[in-house]
C-alpha positions in Angstrom: -7.9 -19.2 1.4 -9.8 -16.2 0.0 -11.0 -13.1 1.9 -14.0 -11.0 1.2 -15.6 -7.9 2.7 -19.1 -7.8 4.1 -21.1 -4.7 5.3 -24.1 -5.5 7.5 -26.4 -2.8 6.2 -28.7 -0.5 8.2 -31.7 -2.8 7.7 -29.7 -5.7 9.1 -28.8 -3.5 12.1 -32.2 -2.0 12.7 -33.9 -5.4 12.3 -31.6 -6.9 14.8 -30.3 -9.5 12.3 -26.6 -9.0 12.8 -26.1 -12.0 15.1 -28.2 -14.3 12.9 -26.3 -13.2 9.8 -22.9 -13.6 11.2 -23.9 -16.9 12.7 -24.9 -18.1 9.2 -21.5 -17.2 7.8 -19.8 -19.0 10.6 -22.0 -22.1 10.2 -20.7 -22.3 6.6 -17.2 -22.4 7.9 -16.1 -18.8 7.3 -13.7 -17.2 9.8 -13.9 -13.6 10.9 -10.6 -11.9 10.2 -11.6 -8.4 10.9 -14.7 -6.7 12.4 -15.8 -3.2 13.4 -18.8 -1.0 13.7 -18.6 2.3 11.9 -20.8 5.2 10.9 -20.4 5.5 7.1 -19.6 9.1 5.9 -20.7 10.7 2.6 -17.1 10.7 1.5 -16.6 7.0 2.3 -19.9 6.1 0.6 -19.0 8.1 -2.5 -15.7 6.2 -2.7 -17.3 2.8 -2.1 -20.2 3.3 -4.5 -18.2 5.4 -7.0 -19.6 3.3 -9.9 -23.1 4.6 -8.9 -22.2 8.2 -7.8 -23.6 9.8 -11.0 -26.9 7.9 -10.9 -30.1 9.7 -9.9 -30.7 7.2 -7.0 -27.3 7.7 -5.4 -28.5 10.2 -2.8 -31.0 7.5 -1.6 -28.1 5.1 -1.2 -26.1 7.6 0.9 -29.1 8.4 3.0 -29.9 4.7 3.7 -26.3 3.6 4.2 -25.5 6.4 6.6 -28.8 6.2 8.6 -27.2 4.0 11.3 -23.8 2.5 12.2 -23.0 -0.7 10.3 -20.8 -3.6 10.9 -18.0 -4.2 8.5 -16.4 -7.7 8.4 -13.6 -9.5 6.5 -14.4 -13.2 6.2 -12.0 -15.9 5.1 -12.6 -19.3 3.6 -12.3 -21.5 0.6 -13.8 -19.6 -2.4 -15.2 -17.0 0.1 -16.3 -14.5 -2.5 -18.6 -16.8 -4.6 -19.7 -18.8 -1.6 -20.7 -15.8 0.4 -22.6 -14.3 -2.5 -24.5 -17.7 -3.0 -25.3 -17.8 0.7 -26.6 -14.2 0.6 -28.7 -14.8 -2.6 -29.5 -12.3 -5.3 -29.1 -8.6 -4.6 -32.9 -8.1 -4.8 -34.3 -9.7 -1.7 -37.8 -9.8 -3.2 -36.7 -12.4 -5.6 -34.1 -14.2 -3.4 -35.0 -17.8 -2.5 -36.0 -18.8 1.0 -33.0 -20.4 2.6 -30.7 -17.6 1.5 -29.9 -14.8 3.9 -31.6 -12.1 1.7 -34.5 -14.4 1.0 -35.1 -15.0 4.7 -34.3 -11.6 6.1 -34.2 -9.0 3.3 -36.9 -6.7 1.9 -36.0 -5.4 -1.5 -33.0 -4.4 -3.7 -31.7 -1.8 -1.2 -32.7 -3.3 2.1 -31.0 -6.6 1.4 -29.1 -7.1 4.7 -25.5 -7.1 3.4 -23.1 -5.9 0.9 -20.5 -8.5 -0.3 -17.5 -8.1 -2.6 -18.2 -9.4 -6.0 -14.6 -10.2 -7.2 -11.1 -10.6 -5.9 -10.2 -7.2 -7.1 -13.2 -5.6 -5.4 -12.5 -7.5 -2.2 -8.9 -6.3 -2.1 -9.9 -2.6 -2.7 -12.8 -2.8 -0.3 -10.8 -4.4 2.5 -8.2 -1.5 2.1 -11.0 1.0 2.1 -12.3 -0.1 5.5 -9.3 -1.7 7.3 -5.6 -1.1 7.8 -3.6 -4.2 6.9 -2.7 -4.5 10.6 -6.4 -4.9 11.4 -6.9 -8.0 9.2 -5.6 -11.3 10.5 -5.0 -14.5 8.6 -6.5 -17.6 10.2 
């Protein structure tokens, strides 16, 4: 069983899509191993998006991602990382196919409903960034 981190972004929260999005993950057989609502800080966002911190659009990411509290989840399931990313669809919601979460609910490349870990290494680092080991269960 593999675990992956999901952040339900501000557009998901503001659009009242959190329940629909979580339900779609559960319908695909993913189990929720950790869940909390948090307000993302500048420091946490700089750490999480460190690979983008020097880009000119980084302040826009920080402004968007800190605009409202978000829900952070750890999901568990067979091949969770690749399956979650397939279920979400491409990062740019404008080109995501209908039937994917982003294709059905997202707007564009930034307002794309959710962040999902893209590799086992990223999932491990991201889970540690947002959760203590004791907050993540194994089902």
